Phi, psi and omega in degrees: 000119181266153181237140173210167180296139181280146178239126179271191180299325184228345187236143175258118182283144174290167182306144185295343186249010174256163185301316181300312181294322178296317180290324177299324182275353181074023181290146176298325179297329177296317178295321179297313180292328178299325178293334180281336180215074183301326182296313179293322184291331187306315182295324181288325177295315178300317180297323182293334178271324179290320180248148184265106181268002178294135178288319180234110185292341181279332186239325181288146180234148177219343190300315180292320178303312181289320179298319179296318180297317179299314180292310188287333178267003180058041177275153180285136175279358184305313179300328180287320175300317179298330182291344177301339180276000182280193179289180189299319181291318177297317177301313184298315180296318179295316182298318181299320180290317184292324177303318180288318179299323177297318177301326181280356174113009180279110177294324181296319178296315182297312182289327176298320179287321178297321177295323179294322178302324182287329189228344188282161183291317185261038188299323184293316177298320179294319181296322175297320182295315181289328177295331180283328188251334186262156170300146185302326183294347178277343186225347186292342177282359178270010181301318179297321177298314181297316181295329179283330187263339188297143174127337184250015185286142178293320178248140178296140171304148188253317189281160175288319175260148007268005191296320179298317180296329181273358181072027181257122179275126182254117180304131178080359181230046190272349185254139179291163178302147176293147180294150179293143178259007186299335181279353180279151177284167177303318181298318179293322178294319179294325177296320176299317181292329183278340185281128179296332184282348181288130180294153182301320180298321178291322177296320178297321177296321179295319178295320178298319179296317179295327182295341180260012184239182173294153184306136178245100183298336179297348178288331190304310181292345181273342188307313182300341181267001188256045171264170177292175184305323179269002177059031179263344181206160179286157174296151178303137178077002179295313182300319181296320180293320179292322179301329179297336181282342178058225183294342178299337182275350187299311180304315179293325182297331178298322176287320179299323187298338181252012179288149181286341177282126187299317184294322181287321177297320179294319178299314179298317179297318180295319180297316179296321178294330180283349183228061180284170175275171182303335180295346181275351187301309181303319180295322179291320177297315179298321178298316180294320177298316179298319179297319179295314182296330178271001184051051174276120185257339181251110178125330179298344177298326178292319176298318180298318180295323178293320178293325182300331182292343180268353179061218184302340179297339182261030185301333181295343181276347188302313181301323181286321177298320178296321179296318178296318179303318184284324194257331193302133171275351180273085193297331182299326184279351185301320181300325182290329176290322178291320177298318180295317177299318180296324181284327186268313182208091186283359182289144174075022182258004183303317181293323179295317178294323181294311180294336179298337179294343178252005187292158180284341186259135181302316182299322180288321177298322178297322176296319178297317179299318183288328193232355179298141182296153181281098179225159180306318181297317182286321178299316179296318181293318180296321176296323178294321177296321178301323188262359185278116181294342178280340186289157179288152179302322182296315180292319179298319180295315180297320179295319178299320179294320180293320178296318179296319178298317180296325181291331183263328185243345181077020179230000000 
């Protein structure tokens, strides 16, 4: 198996095992090494914000990764504030980082963004972002600015806040967000899905809630009724909720696969493809090898997930899965390679789980929190994630549970 630097559509990534390449990929090991040499890392952190090293802008994330590096390495946020004057993409990357740095206590980041709201081109989008992440007292005094500036935006404001608080009516955005359904039981969510009178948006919210829980078999008979109004596509979050059922969905999927509705037939076919028999292992391993040799970065996660279901029987895939874990610039998929390795051959993954605590992707950090070995370094890092105001609520909650567990059981 040969290794070479990956090349994206427009950017050539540095080697996967040097500091620059690790930081470009958002690897946890990159953050760890950056702490060992902040001076060398500073230029790479700046480059990562000025240029977009994400392989997939829709799924890969870097803003929290970069904000943490700036804070933890004691780097100046001034270059990031200056980047707000760049083009729309440069502005967006800078704003995302600065919003988080302000939450972490950076006065320069906070004041830089407030100044941009007063004079910057994309002020409305920024104001929505800070209203979502900052305490109200940090932005509610900008109401006069908003009322004076509103009206010339290229894109309509999207969020309910801060416009409602400012008394600004936004065309097409007159209704407040729907209430969360997370407090409902599985049975109550299934009743909502079964009722003809339930609006499609509410059904999608119910599916999203089910997708984050233990499998609910009661969803299976409802699936054929969960298409959009014109029955041309499934409701949002249906596939994710069905995926939670795993192999339990296979018998029903056989019927879906021959349905005359295209979306339901495709769903059934995909579910069956995700749960092949052991005879499929050689073909799946060969598929993964072909993807690696062609340096295909988007999609091998699906192959990895299918192989993971076979456990140790898919041992031939381990070298390629390890290569993908180390090399992929598509950071969102990294968690799926680690999950597959854990299912097939969990030996020797302590270092991978440990570095995952510094990874740019939430899913990977969650794997690290759940499985990193109990060592002083990991305990300290997990406690830091629990207490970090920039971190996502899900990661903070998981870190808090792991810290509590360690305090009581020592693991």
